[in-house]
N, C-alpha and C positions, 0 to 999 in steps of 0.2 A: 504493500500500500504506500502511495506517495502522500506524505503528510503535508497539510496546508495547501500545496499547489494543486491538489485534487479539487479545490474549490474553484468555481467559475464566477468571476465578478459580473455584476450587471453592467449595463451600458449607460453611460452619460454620453451625450452626443459627441462623437469622434474621439472620446478618450475613455480609458478604462475607469470604471467606478465599481467598487465592491458593494456588496449588499443587495444583490439582485434576487437572492433566494434564501429561504429558511435553511439554516445550517442543521438544525434538529439532530437527527440520529447520526448524521455524519460526524458532528462535533463530539457526540458521545464516544463513537469509535475512535476518533482522533485523540480524545483525552486519555483513553486506555493505551493507545499506541504510543503516546508521548512518554509513557513510563519506561520505554526501552532506554536502557542506559547507554551513554556514549563513553567508550573506554579510552582513556588517555594513553598516548603512546609514550613509552620510555625510550624506544629506539624507533626512529621514523624512517620509512623508505618511500620516497616519492620520485616519480620519473626515473631517471637513471642514477640518482644519488641516494646513498644511505647515510643517515646522520645519527650519531649517538646523541643522547639528550644533552650531554655536556658540550657538544660541538654545534648546537643549533645557533643560528645567527642572533637570537635574542637573549642568549645566556648572559645573566648578570645585568640586564638592562630593564629598568622599571618603566611601566606605562601607567599614566594617570588619566583615565577617561573622565569626561564631564558630559552631562546631559541635562536637558530641560526636565523639571520635576514631573512632567506628564508620565504616569506609569505605563501608558500604552506605548511609549518609546523604549521601554526597557529591553524588549525582545530584540530589536534590531541592533542595539548596542552590545548586548550580551553575546550575540552571534559573532560580532567582530572581536570581542574580547577572547572568546574561545579560540578563534583562529590565531590570534596573536600568541596565546599560550602554546599552541601547537608549534609555533616558531621558536619557542623557548623563552619568550618574554615573561617577566614577572608583572602581572597585571593587577593593579590595585582595584578595589571596588570603585565604581563610578561615584562621582559627587554630583548631587543635584543642585544646579544653579540656574539663574535666569539666563536668557540668551545673550544679552549684552556682556554679562560677566563671563560667560563661557568663552566668547571670542577674545575678550581682553586677556583672559587667563592663558589661553592657548598661544596667543601672540607673544605673551611675556615668557613663555616656557614653564609656567606654573602648572599647566595641564598639557596633555599630549594630543588628544583628538576629541571630536564630537561626531557622531554618526547620523545626525539629523539636520544637516545644513540644507535649508530650503533655498534653491536657486531658481528665480531671482528674488524671492520674498525677503531673504536676509541680506540683500545687497548692501544696505546701509550699515548693518552690524559689521559685515565683512570689511567694507571700505574703512569705516571709522576705527577699526582695530588694527589696520595696517595693510589690508589687501594682499595682493600676490607677493609682496616683499616679505610678509610674515607667515603666510599660509601655503600649505600644499593642498591642492584641490584638483584631483584628476578622477576620471571615471564617472559612473552614474550608478550609485548604489540602488536607488529606487526610482522608477520612472512613473510619469503620469499622475503626480500628486496634485489633486484638484481642490479647489475651495469655492465657496460661494454662499449665497443666501437662499434659504428655503422657507416655504410656508406649507401648511397642511393642504392637501389636495381638495378637501371638501370646501374650504373657504375659497381657494383659488378658482375652482370650477363654478361656484355659486356667484361669485362677483367678477369672474373673468379677469383675475389678476395674473399677469404674466411678467410684469416688469416692476422692479422696486420703485421706480419713479412714480408709479400710480399711488404710492403711499404719501405723496405730497397732498393728496386729498384727505383732509382731516377726518372725514366720515369713514373712509377705508382704513386709515391708520388706527382709528379708535377700535377697530375690530380686534386688534392685537394688544390692547391696553391691559396690563396685568396689575397695575397699582392704582387705578382710578383717576389718573391725571388727564385722561383723554388722549394721550399720545401713545403710539405703538412702542412696545418694549422689545427691543432686539436682543436676544441672548447672544452676546458677542464674545470678545476676546479677553483673555487674562491680560492685565496690564504688563507691558514689557514684551509681549509677543510681536512677531513681525506683522501679523494680521491686524494688530491694533491700529497701526499707522494707516493702513489701507482703508479700513472701515471708517476711521475718523475723516480721512480725505474724501471718501465717497459721500458722507453725510453733508459735507460742504459743497462738493461738486454737483450733486444731484438735488440740492436745496431741500434736504430732508431733516435738517435739525429742528425746524418748527414742529414737526409731526412725529419724529422718531427719537427715542432715548436709547443710547447704546449702553445696555446693562453690562457692566464688567465686574469681574471678581474671579472666583475659582470656577474654571470652565466646567469641571465635572458636576459641581453643584448647580450651575446654570442649566446644563443639559438635562440633569435629573428632574429639575422643575419643569422643563419643557416637555419631557416625556410624560410627566404626571398630568400636565394640562392636556396633552394630546389624548391620553387615555380617558380623560374626563370629558372628551368631546369638545374641548375649547380650541379656538384658533391658536396657532403657534407661528412665531417668526424667529428664525435663528440662523447663525453663521456656523458652518462646519467645514471640515476638510476630509480628504481621503488620503491615506488609509485611517479610518477611525470606526469604531464599532457602532456608532449611532446609526450609520446607514444600513445596518442589519436589523435595527429596531424600527426605524422610520424609513421605509424603503422608497427611494426616489421613483416616481412614476406610479406608485401604488398608494402610499400613505401621504407623501409630500411631493412637492414640485420645486425645481430650481427656478429662481427668478432671474430674468435678464436685467441688464442695466442699460440706460439709454445711450451710453457711449463709453469709450475707454477713458479711464482717469486713474492714473497711478502716481504715488508720491515719490519724492526723493530720487534715488538712483534708478528707480523703475519708471520715472517720468517719460512719457512718450511711447511706452510699450503698448502695442495693440493687443487687447485681450480678446478680440474676436476669434472664434474658432473657425476652422475651414468650412463648416456647414453654415456659417453666418450667425450662429448664436453667440451671444456675448454675456458671460456670467460675471464679469467684472474683475476677474483675477487671471493672471497668467498661469498656464499649466506648468507646474514646477517639477524639477528633478531634485531628489535628495542625494546629497553627496557626503562623503566622509572628509572632513576638513581637519588637518593636523598642523602642528608646528613645523614650519619649513626647515628650520635648522635641524630638527630632530629627524625628519624623514630623509634629509640629505645624508645624515649619518647612519640611517637604517634603511637601506634599499629594499630589504625583504618586506618590511612593513609598508613602505611606500607602494610597492607593487601590489601587495594585498589590498590596500585601500583603493587602488585603481581598478582592480578586477572583480571585486565582490559585487554580486548582483542578488537582490532579494525581491521576488515578485510582490507587487502591491497586494494582490489577493491573499497571499500568505500572511502578511501582517494583519490584514483585516480579519482573517479567520482566527488568528491568535488573539487579537483584541476582543473578538466576540467571546471567546472562551473566558477572558478576563471579566467581561461584563456579566457572565453567567456564574461567577463566583470563583473561578480559577485565577485569582489575582494575587495570591501570596508569592513571596520570592521563590519558594520551592516549586510552585506551579509553573512559573515562568521559566525557571531553570529546566524543568521537565519538558516544557515546550521546545526549548532550544535543543535539548537532547534528542527529542523526537524528530525535529527538522533535520538535524545533522544526520541522524541514522537513515532517514528517508532519502537524503540527498548526498550520501557518502561520497560518491564519485565526483560530484561537483565540488564538495568541500575539499576533498583530497587534491583536486586539480588546482584549487586556489593555493593550497600549501605548496604544491610542487612548483608552480610558477614563481611564488615568492622566494622559495629556496633557490631556484635557478637564478633569480635576480641578485641574490646575495653572493652567489658563486662566481659572478662575472668579475 
């Protein structure tokens, strides 16, 4: 059985979106399969090279990962950490920090890498911390990471709402009022996230501040409240992204619909980017790729790790499936470690191939 990648994502126009089908029994099988242990190598043989554990390129070198506090990003970071351990590196537990701090820490050499660099969403964080002079950024770890605004399909169909600019109308906006002030309440971004700047820019660009309040705080709490309102039959308006488990609970096209924007409008380093998709739809955000960003001086001295960061690929649907398991209660550290074990076991040839290429880079 192929763990995680056996899931098929649903479709958002022209880009991959997870959450198109109930995971149900497949997730139960997956949870059992993820109990398969991944056995660490003491002597590694990859490609045409055999390496004793004490001769691996990472021997005696410490790696200090950082990540955003969102628990759903743990899986993709732990997978990179496991691969680094296979190369002999001593990998410390990751530290949870906000994104601006993560980039500054990596640039200063106080941290080694982050595996959730959204490009171009994090362009300002990246530039402000030193850009290419400070960072190593090659490859594409996760593709087709999408974002946007959604409302419940019942309200969208009844009032024919397809574009967020329609919420300039106070009567339509009031449908999504959750606190009694007559304005729509948008479940939005945690302060300090890259999406915060885009949402705030959109409120001004689309003249929505008079009718929409950007509700910020802990995103998990905001989306839990959104789910509760939806289940109670009330209208909902929220921002989300993929990969994230919410699209398995509120399924686009069935339970909710994506709202278009009237025109492209991006802030900062993303200014001037066209967010229109090839099919003509415009959901207000550029489709991103997620990359592993590391301290450049460190990767210059560690070609094996640099190659690993460049070649690792993780299907978006696999992250979404794992995130769904977390939303169903498998969210403890031991659960996520088991999910990583299961993914590696199901993709052993791919994983071993990454290690082989990284070792070959070190041998040059």
